[in-house]
N, C-alpha and C positions, 0 to 999 in steps of 0.2 A: 391859610396862611402860615408863611414860615415862623418857625419859635425863635423868640427872643433869646438872648445868652443867659436869661435867668433859669431858663428850663435847664440848659445842660448845668448850670451851676446848682441846681436843685439835685440834678440827677447825679452829679459827681458827690454831694453829700450823702445820698441814699446809698451811693456805690460804695463810699468808704466806710458806711455803718455796717455793709455786709461783708467787706473785705477784712474782718477780722476772723473769717473762718476759711479754712482752705486744708489742704491735704498733703501727706506723705506721699499718697498714690493718687490715681485719679477716681475722685467721687463717683460713684455710679456706672463709671466707665462710659463709652461714647453712647449706647442706647439708653441709658437712665437718663443723662444730661437731655439729650435731645429728646425724650419723653416728656420730660419738665417744661423744655422751651415748647414742645407742641401744646401742652396743656395750658399754659401759658397765652399761648396766641390763640387760642380758641376762646379765651375769657377776656379779651380786650374789647374794650370800648372802641367807640368811632374814633374818638380823640387819641386813644392810646395807639390804635393803628397808625394814626396819621404820625404820631410822635416816632413809632419805631420805623415808619417808611423814610420819615424825614431824616433819619440818623442812617439807618443799615440798606436803605435803599430797597432792594429786592430780597434782601438777605433774611431769612426768617429767623425767628430764635432759637428754632431747633438746630439751624447750622451755626448760628453764633454761640451757643452753649458749649459746643466743644473746641472753639478758637484757642482759649486758654490753656488746654491742656496739649494742644498741638504745638505751640510755640514754645512750651517750655524746655526745649533742649536747645533754643535759640539763646546765644548769649546775651543779647540784646533785651531779653526778657528774664534776664537771671534774677536781679532785685526782686521782681514780682513773686518769685517762689514763695516767699515769706508771707503771701497774703492768701495762701490756700489752705491754711488751717488755724485753729486757736486750741490754744492748750488750757483747761482750768484743772487744777488739783480738787478732786472731790470733796473736800473739806469745805469748799465755798459754794457748794451747793448749785453749781452752775449759774452764781451769781457774778459775772464779770466784774462789777463795781468793787465787790469784796476783795478781790486780789489784789495782795499788797504791791506795791511799784516795783520792790527789790525782785519779784516773783514774773513779773511780766518781761517777755522778750523786747529785745531794742527795736526791733520793726515791727512790733505787732500795731497794724493800721486802726486798730480799734480804740489804742489811746489817743488817736487824734479827733474822736467824737464824744471822749468822757468829759468833756468841758463844756462851756457854754455853746450852744449853737450860733448865736449872734457872732460870738469870737471867730467862730471856724469860718462863718460866711465872709467875716470881714478879711481874714487871710485868703480866701479864694477870689475874693473882689479885687485884692490887690495885686492879682497874679495876671498874668497875659490871657486873653480869652484861647481857649482851646481851640484847635485847629480841626478839621473835617476828620482827619484820620485819628485824633486823640478822642473824637467825639465816638467813633466806631469801637474803639479800644475799650472806652468806657463803659460803653452798653453792653458789648460782649461779656466783660469781666462782671458786670451786674448780673447777667442773665447765669452765668456761670455759677459765680458764689452763691446765689441764692439757693441753689442746687446742692453745693458742697456742703452748706452748713444743715441740710437736712438728713445728711449720710450721718447716722449716731456716731461713727467713729471720726468724723472729721472735727468733732469737738471732744479732742483727747483729754485724757486724765493726767498728761504729764510723765507718764511712766514707762509707756511701751510704744511710743510712736504710733498712737491713734490704732493700736491692734496690729500693726506691721510685724511686730516682735511676738505676736502670739501665734504659737504651733499649733495647727489642727488636722485633724485628718477627717476625711469625708469619703463615702462610697458612690461609685458611677457604676451602673448597669449598662452594659452594652451587647448587644446581642446573645442575651442571655449570661453574659458573663458579667462577674461583680469584680471591680478594680476599685483599689484604697488611693485616693490621691490626698499628697502632703502640700499643705499651703500655709497660708496666714490668715488671720481673721478677717483684716481690712480687705484683704483682695477678695476673700470670699463674700464679703459685704456690698462690695464696688461692681463687682460683675457675675459672680457665679450665682448667687441669689436671683438676680434680674434675670440671668439667662433661662434659670431655672423656671421661672413664671410663663416665660415665652414658651419653653419646651413642654411642660406641662400643658398648657392652654392648647397648644398646636396639636399635641397626641389627643386630646379630649376631642377637639374639633375633627381630626381625621377618623377617630371611632364614628362621629357622628356623621361624615361625608360632608361635613361643612367647611366650604372653602373660602369663607368670606374673611377669616382670619390670617393674615400674613406672617409667617414666621421672621423674627427679627426685623419687624418693622417699627420704628418708634411711633409711627401713627395708629397700627393697630394695637401696640402697647398702650397707647393714651387711651384707645377706644375701651380698652378691657379695663384699665385703672378707674376712668372716667363712671362707667357702668357699676362695676363693683364698689366704689368708694361713693355712690349716688348719696347715701344717706348722710354723709358726713355734714356737720353744720358748717357749711361753706363760709356764711357771714361771721361767723366765731372766727373762723380760721384767718381770715382775710385781716382782721382788727387786730390780731396778736400781736403787740410789739417785737420789735427785731430782737431786743435782747432776749426777750422769753424765749425765743426759738433755739438759743443755746441750752436753755433750761430743758426743754423738751428733749433734745439730742442727749444730751447727757444722763437723764433720767431714765432713758431706755437702756442705758449701760447694764442695767440689772438685768434686762432681757438679752442683750447682746452678747456680752460674755457669758462663756460656758461653765457657769459655777453652779453647785450645788444649792448653794446660799450665798448672799452677798459678801463679797471677799474683799479686804482692802487690795488696790492695784500692788503694792508692794509685796503680796504674798502670794501672788497667782504662779503656780511652777511652771505653768505652760507659757509662760510669756516671761522674756529676757526683758527686763527693767532697769532704769537709771537707779542709782543709789541715792537716796538723799538724806538730809539730816532731819532732825527733829521740826525744825522751822521750814522744810519743805524745800532748803537748796539742793541742788545738784552737786554731788561731792566728786570732786576731781582728783586726778593723781599729780605725781611731781611735774608732769609736761602741761596739765591744764586740760589733760583729756577726761571727759566723762567716764566715771566709774560705773560699770554695769554688772546686774547680776544674771547670770545666765540662766536659760529655762531648762528645766531637768525631765520634763515631759510633754507630751502633747494631748490637745483635747480632742475627744471625738463628737463629731456632728450627728446627731441623731435626727431621725425623721420627724420626730415632734418638734425638734427644734427648727427644723427647714419649714415645717407649715407655719408655724408661729411668726417665724422671721419674715417670709414671704408677705404676711398680711403687715407687718410693719413696714416692709418695703414698699408695698404699694400706698400705703397711708401716706407715707414720708414724702413720697413722690408728688402725688396730689396736692397735698399741703405746698410742697416747695413750688409747682407750678399756680396755683391759686394765689399764693401770696406774692410772687413775681409779677403775675398780672395785677395784682390790686396796686402794686409799688409803681407800674408803668401807668397804669391808670390814674392814679393820684397825681403823678407828675404832670401828665397832659390835661389835668384839670385847670391847671393854672393858666392864668391869663396869657394870651399870646400876644405878640406885639410886632415891633418893628425886625425887618430882617437883620441878622447879624452876620458881618462879612466874615469868609474863611480865608485863613493863610496857609500856605503849605511849606513845611520845613522838612529835612531829613528825618527818617523815622527813629533814630537815635536820639537826637534832640527833641523830639515829641515824647517819647517815653521818659526822658530825664525830666522834661516838664511836669509829666505827672507824678513823677516821684518826688520832685522838689517841693510840689504842692504838699503832699503828705509830710515831709520831713520840717518843713517852716511852719 
């Protein structure tokens, strides 16, 4: 039976809850995001599958997962770029509710769900019904941003643009020759670590003459992660409140950043960082431009670091997929009723309608 508009209102609410996390780069890259979507797809209930099909048609969650990154260069989606990350000064221990209003960005979507849920629903109910295209976009962003928040550096510390400003060096061995690659910490976590998991597994399977694992295939990577992480308490993982996801990601910073001991983000010499005052406010020059401290070194990625980090990557992708499935299944459990009519408008007007719902 078709789903009533209540389903999409509920989806909109959960979507906004997850939109407070995003990225300066593309979290997990296409392979990681698709793997999150694939794991979620495999864990949908029958009602969950029905809801996804009702909105996305034959588009899988793995395909939907990469859409928000693909449209980021599109000017029509310019205002949506702020929904790809969240910044939390580590002084607040990953607790979003403790961040003073003065330190929150103007367009942080999470500010929309910090009040009473009934008030939020009241505002949404007073807006026009979402069109078919808007519902598709909302589901795609939901899938994508659940993946985003589980990449630890997408819950930034407010100093180094989620590790994009942190310089690293790592070695690559090819044809018996070793070369040093210079990159940034965020990119290393987004793509390099995920690709190394696939590469390592492919090499192992090749030595064993096992052809069942397909390199660079998100379905193959999902198989690997589901098998590798099968001992995780999935019931506990799925029940973890959304706000706790942020704490988990920021707590992983002590392992993600290459420090011999926990270091204040303002003191990392291999990271360029903004200059802040004692109250945590970014300092600006006479033109209103943020003042920054340049990096003076690079951090070396060791074999031990890669081994430990790949385990974190697999765990986080697994959690993201399971939690995404849980969100969708929970929405689908709501009572279905009368059909809601769709209306079609120009794409730019549809996007503006969503943005206005966030602002008002």
